[in-house]
TORSE-288687 format. One line per field, with one value per residue (C-alpha): residue in one letter; x, y, z. Coordinates in steps of 0.25 Angstrom, whole numbers. Layout:
N
aa: A;...
u: X;...
v: Y;...
w: Z;...
***
This chain:
210
aa: S;N;L;Q;K;G;L;N;V;A;L;S;G;A;N;A;T;A;S;Q;N;T;Y;G;I;Y;S;S;N;I;H;T;G;T;G;A;I;N;Y;G;V;F;G;T;T;S;N;G;S;N;G;A;G;V;Y;G;L;N;S;D;Y;T;G;V;R;G;E;S;V;N;G;F;G;V;L;A;L;S;S;N;S;S;A;L;A;A;D;A;T;G;G;T;G;E;A;I;T;A;Y;S;A;S;G;R;G;L;Y;V;Q;T;S;G;G;I;A;I;N;G;V;V;I;A;A;S;T;N;T;I;E;T;V;G;Y;F;S;R;N;T;S;G;T;A;A;N;G;I;G;A;S;I;D;L;L;N;E;S;A;S;G;G;T;Q;I;S;N;Q;L;I;S;K;W;T;D;A;T;E;A;T;R;T;S;Q;F;I;L;T;G;V;N;S;A;V;T;G;D;I;A;Y;F;N;G;N;G;M;V;G;I;G;D;A
u: 45;36;30;40;36;46;35;22;12;-1;-14;-27;-39;-53;-56;-63;-67;-75;-69;-55;-43;-31;-17;-8;3;1;12;12;23;21;32;33;43;47;45;41;37;31;27;18;22;32;35;45;48;57;64;51;43;30;27;23;28;16;6;-8;-18;-32;-43;-54;-51;-38;-24;-17;-23;-17;-22;-16;-20;-11;-1;-2;-10;-4;9;14;27;33;44;41;28;15;15;2;-4;-18;-26;-41;-41;-46;-59;-69;-63;-54;-38;-36;-45;-41;-48;-46;-55;-50;-37;-34;-38;-28;-16;-7;6;15;28;25;17;2;-4;-17;-19;-31;-33;-45;-43;-56;-61;-71;-66;-76;-82;-79;-72;-71;-56;-58;-69;-72;-83;-88;-96;-102;-105;-117;-128;-123;-130;-129;-115;-108;-96;-82;-69;-57;-47;-35;-23;-11;1;1;14;14;15;1;-8;-22;-34;-34;-47;-57;-67;-79;-91;-103;-118;-127;-139;-135;-148;-145;-157;-154;-139;-133;-118;-109;-94;-86;-72;-65;-53;-45;-43;-35;-35;-50;-57;-70;-78;-73;-84;-96;-104;-117;-124;-135;-124;-123;-109;-104;-91;-88;-95;-104
v: -9;-16;-2;8;21;29;40;40;50;50;59;57;65;69;78;90;91;80;72;77;71;68;62;55;59;67;67;75;74;82;83;86;83;74;59;64;52;56;49;54;42;31;20;9;-3;-15;-26;-30;-43;-34;-20;-8;3;11;6;11;6;12;5;13;16;16;12;18;28;34;44;48;58;52;41;31;33;21;15;2;-5;-18;-27;-40;-39;-31;-18;-15;-23;-19;-26;-25;-37;-29;-24;-24;-14;-14;-16;-8;2;9;21;29;39;35;27;14;11;1;-2;-14;-18;-29;-33;-48;-52;-52;-38;-40;-53;-55;-65;-68;-77;-81;-91;-98;-110;-112;-98;-87;-75;-62;-59;-47;-37;-26;-17;-8;4;16;31;30;19;6;1;-11;-14;-8;-17;-19;-26;-32;-29;-38;-31;-36;-29;-29;-31;-16;-13;-9;-15;-19;-25;-41;-45;-40;-46;-38;-38;-30;-29;-31;-28;-18;-18;-22;-32;-38;-36;-45;-46;-49;-54;-52;-56;-48;-51;-44;-50;-42;-30;-30;-32;-41;-50;-64;-70;-64;-70;-64;-64;-74;-85;-82;-83;-79;-78;-65;-51;-50
w: 191;180;175;170;162;155;154;163;158;167;164;171;177;174;161;163;149;142;131;134;128;137;133;142;132;119;109;96;85;72;62;48;37;27;31;46;55;68;80;91;100;98;107;106;115;115;122;130;130;127;125;116;109;113;123;125;135;136;144;136;123;114;119;107;98;85;75;63;51;41;47;58;71;77;70;76;71;77;72;81;88;87;79;86;98;102;114;117;126;138;131;120;111;99;100;88;83;70;63;50;44;30;30;36;51;53;44;47;39;40;32;33;45;47;46;54;63;70;81;89;102;107;118;108;99;90;86;75;80;73;70;61;61;49;48;37;41;36;41;33;31;26;13;4;-1;11;14;18;12;16;5;2;-6;-12;-19;-33;-42;-44;-30;-27;-17;-22;-17;-22;-15;-5;4;4;13;12;13;2;11;22;29;44;44;31;29;19;16;4;4;-8;-11;-22;-31;-41;-56;-66;-57;-56;-43;-43;-34;-32;-24;-15;-4;-1;13;8;4;-10;-15;-28;-37;-44;-43;-31
***
């Protein structure tokens, strides 16, 4: 047979209660103790031409969802292939959605390869395609000066990790109809962070503090 299942769990039916949560498999692992490492679900596979330790497929929302209070909601490790593979080619949603209330929404670490590699394959041959998309929002009302930064960090000789450069994009005028942007490149000289160059939305370019 081309379809073998070591364990087959099927749950279906119409919910009598609105917004009912249902689980095909519900697993809980709560252990205390020094250095305790607990896994709610652990999947491993080998010797195949393709496969996944854990495979999640959902035609409506999330294939695999992980939530954690302190550790990792989803932890993916691989020695030869992709640690985490996400595919959203069948729809218009996101392949990976990462959310955090105060920490890191997505944390990627590598010991020698590329931490994040974004590739867009489009049919067009002479157009600009968006490879990365970053948004800075607020729960209040945006005002002049609201902005976002991409921080580049390097390890110092003392072993600490410090910001060496920042790419900052902000609104100098946050009004929708007259919105005006400013792009700033920062650097560090003798442990003091300062602006290296700035580019205003009206085309004005400057060296030094914006």
